[in-house]
C-alpha positions as CSV (number, residue, x, y, z in Angstrom):
1,M,-29.3,-3.1,-28.7
2,E,-28.4,-6.6,-27.6
3,S,-25.7,-8.5,-29.4
4,D,-26.5,-11.9,-30.8
5,W,-23.8,-13.7,-29.0
6,V,-24.7,-12.7,-25.5
7,P,-25.8,-15.8,-23.5
8,T,-29.4,-15.9,-22.3
9,R,-28.6,-17.7,-19.1
10,R,-26.0,-16.6,-16.5
11,F,-22.8,-18.3,-16.1
12,P,-21.1,-18.9,-12.7
13,R,-19.1,-15.7,-12.2
14,V,-15.5,-15.8,-11.2
15,P,-14.3,-13.3,-8.5
16,L,-11.8,-10.9,-9.9
17,D,-9.2,-11.7,-7.3
18,R,-9.2,-15.4,-8.5
19,R,-8.8,-14.2,-12.1
20,V,-5.8,-12.1,-11.1
21,A,-4.2,-15.0,-9.2
22,A,-4.7,-17.3,-12.2
23,F,-3.1,-14.7,-14.5
24,A,-0.3,-14.1,-12.1
25,L,0.4,-17.9,-12.0
26,D,0.5,-18.0,-15.7
27,F,2.6,-14.8,-16.0
28,G,5.0,-16.2,-13.4
29,A,5.5,-19.5,-15.2
30,V,6.1,-17.8,-18.5
31,S,8.4,-15.2,-16.9
32,L,10.5,-18.0,-15.3
33,L,10.9,-19.8,-18.6
34,S,11.7,-16.5,-20.6
35,S,14.2,-15.4,-18.0
36,L,16.6,-18.2,-19.3
37,G,17.2,-16.0,-22.3
38,G,18.3,-12.4,-22.3
39,G,17.4,-9.4,-24.4
40,A,15.6,-10.3,-27.7
41,V,15.9,-14.0,-27.0
42,G,14.0,-13.6,-23.8
43,S,11.2,-11.6,-25.4
44,V,10.8,-14.3,-28.1
45,L,10.8,-16.9,-25.4
46,F,8.1,-15.0,-23.5
47,L,5.8,-14.5,-26.4
48,T,6.3,-18.1,-27.6
49,A,5.6,-19.5,-24.2
50,W,2.7,-17.2,-23.7
51,F,1.1,-18.4,-27.0
52,G,1.8,-22.1,-26.0
53,L,0.4,-21.7,-22.5
54,R,-2.6,-19.5,-23.2
55,V,-3.6,-20.6,-26.6
56,I,-2.3,-24.1,-27.5
57,L,-2.8,-25.5,-24.0
58,V,-6.2,-23.9,-23.5
59,S,-7.5,-25.4,-26.8
60,K,-6.3,-28.8,-25.8
61,N,-7.3,-28.6,-22.1
62,R,-10.9,-27.8,-22.2
63,G,-10.4,-24.0,-21.8
64,Q,-8.0,-24.1,-19.0
65,S,-4.4,-22.8,-18.8
66,L,-2.2,-23.7,-15.9
67,G,-3.4,-20.7,-13.8
68,R,-7.1,-21.4,-14.6
69,W,-6.8,-25.0,-13.8
70,A,-5.2,-24.2,-10.4
71,F,-8.0,-21.9,-9.5
72,D,-11.0,-23.8,-11.0
73,M,-11.8,-21.7,-14.0
74,K,-12.2,-22.2,-17.7
75,L,-12.7,-20.0,-20.7
76,I,-15.8,-20.6,-22.9
77,D,-17.4,-19.2,-26.0
78,P,-20.9,-18.3,-24.6
79,K,-22.6,-18.6,-27.9
80,F,-21.8,-22.3,-28.2
81,R,-21.0,-23.0,-24.5
82,A,-17.7,-24.7,-25.5
83,T,-14.0,-24.0,-25.6
84,P,-13.3,-21.1,-28.1
85,G,-11.5,-21.8,-31.3
86,L,-8.0,-21.0,-32.1
87,A,-8.8,-17.7,-33.9
88,E,-10.8,-16.4,-30.8
89,L,-7.9,-17.6,-28.4
90,T,-5.2,-16.0,-30.5
91,K,-7.2,-12.7,-30.7
92,R,-7.8,-12.8,-27.0
93,E,-4.2,-13.6,-26.0
94,A,-2.6,-11.3,-28.5
95,L,-4.2,-8.4,-26.7
96,I,-3.5,-9.5,-23.1
97,G,-0.1,-11.0,-24.1
98,I,1.2,-7.7,-25.4
99,G,0.2,-6.1,-22.0
100,A,1.9,-9.0,-20.1
101,W,5.0,-8.7,-22.3
102,L,5.3,-5.0,-21.6
103,V,5.1,-5.7,-17.8
104,W,7.7,-8.4,-18.2
105,L,10.0,-5.9,-20.1
106,G,9.7,-3.4,-17.4
107,L,10.5,-6.0,-14.7
108,A,13.3,-7.5,-16.7
109,N,14.9,-4.1,-17.2
110,L,14.3,-2.9,-13.6
111,S,16.8,-0.3,-12.5
112,P,16.7,2.9,-10.4
113,T,16.9,5.1,-13.5
114,N,14.5,3.3,-15.7
115,G,10.9,4.7,-15.5
116,F,9.5,2.2,-18.0
117,I,8.2,0.1,-15.1
118,L,5.8,2.9,-14.2
119,F,4.1,3.0,-17.6
120,A,4.5,-0.7,-18.7
121,P,1.4,-2.1,-16.8
122,L,-0.9,0.8,-18.1
123,P,-2.2,-1.2,-21.2
124,L,-2.8,-4.2,-19.1
125,L,-4.6,-2.2,-16.4
126,V,-6.9,-0.4,-18.9
127,D,-7.6,-3.7,-20.7
128,C,-8.5,-5.6,-17.4
129,G,-10.3,-2.5,-16.0
130,F,-13.2,-3.2,-18.2
131,A,-14.0,-6.3,-16.0
132,F,-14.7,-4.0,-13.1
133,T,-17.3,-2.1,-15.1
134,D,-19.1,-5.1,-16.5
135,E,-21.5,-6.2,-13.8
136,D,-23.0,-9.0,-15.8
137,Y,-20.2,-11.1,-17.2
138,R,-17.1,-9.5,-15.8
139,Q,-15.6,-9.4,-19.3
140,A,-12.3,-7.5,-19.8
141,F,-11.6,-5.8,-23.1
142,H,-9.8,-8.8,-24.5
143,D,-12.8,-11.0,-23.6
144,Q,-15.2,-8.6,-25.3
145,I,-13.1,-8.5,-28.5
146,A,-12.7,-12.3,-28.6
147,R,-16.3,-12.9,-27.3
148,T,-15.2,-15.2,-24.5
149,V,-16.3,-15.5,-20.8
150,V,-14.3,-16.9,-17.9
151,V,-16.5,-19.1,-15.8
152,Q,-16.1,-21.3,-12.7
153,T,-15.8,-25.0,-13.0
154,R,-15.4,-28.0,-10.7
155,R,-12.5,-29.3,-12.8
156,G,-9.2,-28.1,-11.3
157,Y,-6.9,-28.0,-8.3
158,S,-8.7,-25.4,-6.0
159,L,-5.4,-23.9,-5.0
160,D,-7.1,-20.9,-3.3
161,I,-9.3,-23.2,-1.2
162,K,-6.4,-25.5,-0.2
163,A,-4.3,-22.5,0.7
164,K,-7.1,-21.1,2.9
165,R,-7.4,-24.4,4.7
166,L,-3.7,-24.6,5.2
167,F,-3.5,-21.1,6.7
168,A,-6.5,-21.8,8.9
169,Q,-4.8,-25.0,10.1
170,V,-1.6,-23.2,10.9
171,R,-3.4,-20.4,12.7
172,R,-5.3,-23.1,14.8
173,R,-2.0,-24.8,15.8
174,M,-0.3,-21.6,16.7
175,K,-3.0,-20.7,19.3
């Protein structure tokens, strides 16, 4: 049975490596900010910065966070073909934000005797693992719950393309 919100036309799919890179850029920016605080303050800073970067900024910036802007992607509601509302963004980012927060906790408390880092990424991996099984829209679990789709756009910085050009140029000069 087909859901009523599934789009009838296909959207430009985003390669999973670009989605991972955009997530890593957002995660790194939020982690850098939250490392200024320690313990509970760092956790509050992480969750607040995550909400600000991935919900508030996305709603104001046509579906793009810092990472999605750097890699030419945006988040849309496929039913309306527009930026999702605050409720959908909050639902989506609450799910993925908890997984990211657990990974941050594991990295922040990294020590040879702490095994938490081995289990911390599991919720995030299971959540994002859904994107590997969805051939049509590459929706992760948080995308399916919030009914959102990540699509390619021409609006952005094209960081991956510029990095490939730079590495090719360096390689040519070294020959």
